[in-house]
N, C-alpha and C positions, 0 to 999 in steps of 0.2 A: 638272406636276400630275397628268397622266393616269398617269404611271409610279408616282407616290406613291400615287395612289388605288388602283391595282391591287395594289401591294406590300403596303399596309397595310389592304386591304379596307375602304376608307372607305364603300363603299356600305352596309355593315352598320350604319353610324351614322345613315344618312339617315332621313327621315320622309316617305315618298312620299304618305301620306294626310293630311299636315299641312294646316292651314288658316291663312290670313292674311287679315285683313279689308281691308287697305289696298293690297296689291300682289300680284304673282305669287307662286306657291308655289315658284318655281325655287330660292330660297335654301335651302329645306328639303331639296333633293336635290343641291345644288352641293357637290362634294367639298371645295372650298376652305373651306367653312364648318365642316368637321369635322377639319381637320388638327390643330386644337388638342388633339384627344384622343390623338394619337400623337407629340407633341413630344418626349417622353422618348426615343423610339426615333430620331426624326429628328436630335436633338441630344444624343447620348449623353454628351458630355463637358461639357455645360453644366449648372450647378447650378440656376440660376433663370432664368426668362424672363418677359417682360411681353407679354401679348397685348393688342393694340389693334386694334379693328375698323377697317375701311377707311372707314366713314362717320363719321369724327371729325376734329376739328382739334386738334392738339397745340400748346398755348400756352406750355409751360414745359419745362425739362430733366427728362426722366424718370429719369435715372441715379440721382438721390438716392433716389427711391422704390424702384427696383429693388434698390439696395444695402441699404436699411433694412428693407424688407418681409420678414417671415418670419424675420428674423435673431434675434429674441428669443422666438419661439414655435415649436411643433412642428407647426403646421398646414401644410396643403399649398397652400392658396389664400388670397390676400389680395385683398379686393375691397370696394367700397362697399356697405354694407348697404341694402336697401330698406325694412327693417322690415315686410315683408309676406310672406305665404306665396308659394311659387312660382306663377307665372302659367301659364295654358294647360292645366291638368290637367283630366282628365275627372272625372266625379262619383265613380267608384269609386277613382280614383287619389288624389283629395283625401282620401278616408277612409283609404286605405292609408298615405299619407304625411302624415297629420295632425300627426305629431310635429315636422314641420319648420315652424317658426313664423317663420323669417327666411330671406331669400334675397338674391341679388345679381344685377345685370345682368352677363351674361357677355361684354359688349363690351369691357371694360377690367378686367384683373386680372393679378396676379402669381402664377406657379405655381412651386413648388419641385419640380423634375423628379426629383431623387433620391428624395424622399419619395413622389412620385407613383408611381414605379416600385416602390419598396419595398412600397407598399400595393396594388399591382396595380390601379390605378384605371382604366387603359385596359380591362382585362378586365371590370371592374365596369360601366363605361359601355357596353361592347359588349353585355353580357348584358341591360342595361336597354333599349337601343335595339332589339335584336332582339325582345325581348318586346313593345315598343311597336308594332312592325310587325304584330304579331298581335292584341294586346289593346287598342290605341289608348288608351294611358295619357295621352297629351298631344298637343296640336297644337304648332305652331312647330318649330324645328329643333334647334340645339345648346344653347340655354339650359336647357330643362327637364331633360335628362339630367345636365348638369353640376351643377345645383342639387340634384337628387334624390340623386346619388351623394355629393356633398360634405355635403349636409344643411345644418344651421346651423353646422357646425364650420369656420368660416373666420375669418381675421384681418380685422378691420375697418380700413379706411383712410378718410381724409376724403372728403367729398362732392366736393371740388374735382377729384378724379381721374376722375370720371365724371359730368359735368354734363349733364343732359338738358334739352331745350327747355322742359319743364314747370317747371324751376327758373329759367329765364331769363324766364318770364312771371309770376313771383311778385312779391310786393311788394318784396322785397329783391333784385331782379334785378341791380341795379347792383353791390351788394357781392358777389354770387355770381360775376358776370362778372369782377370785378377779381381774384378769387382763383382763378379757373378754370384748371386745368392741361390738362384734356382736355374738350372739348365734344363730345357724342355726339348725332348726328342720327339717332335711332332711328326706326323706322317708315318710312313713305314716302308719296308719292314723294319722293325726295331733292331738296333745294333746288337742286342743280346740274343736275337733270334738267328737261326741258321740262315745264312745268306743276307743278313741284315746290313743296312747301310751305315756309314759313319762309325764303324766298329773301332777305328783307331782313336777317335775322340772319346768314345764311351770308355774304352779301356784305360786311357790316360787319366780321365777324371775319376774313374772308379778306384784305380790304384792309388792316386794321389789322396783321395778322401780317406781310404783305409789307412794309409800311412799317417795322416794327420791324427786320426782317431787313436792310433797306437802311441803316438808321441804324447798326446794328452793324458793317456792312461799312465804313462811313465812319470 
């Protein structure tokens, strides 16, 4: 990772002054969080990739989504829409980017790397992140720049591909969980950490997944 960070200047994507309410700001300066912005260079022979954050549980085969996403559109990114404006923007950034009325959580998405390269999105992200280090456009790490560069122009995929804990605490939680492909433990502290939140949900899903794996082996 240190070699990749140096070669691709990942430090230029970081947000040293970022703020997080629930945990350490280390994720905002961790190079691993910004590799997503140079995947077209890391994987030059790959057309599409699926990015899945480490704080997730994958409950279904992702190959189908990877094959189908972006196959009938010309967009660069496919993700679950939040139907909200990008989070974490400063007051002046909210005005500047007021035209972006929909966003996505960048923890799970599919990217078309050929189109990414053709549209020079790594350069666009880099310009934005370097500007942010001076002008403080946003807090947080990799999510705001990806949303601001892509804007609202992304392919929408079903909610089941990025199920947050807020969805598992809703009235239709049972139905959501039955259809969930990727459960995303956003925020922190993580349930597998000491003192982590939502440990009951994590343990239930983890044990259920392990049991299914054992049944399939038999």
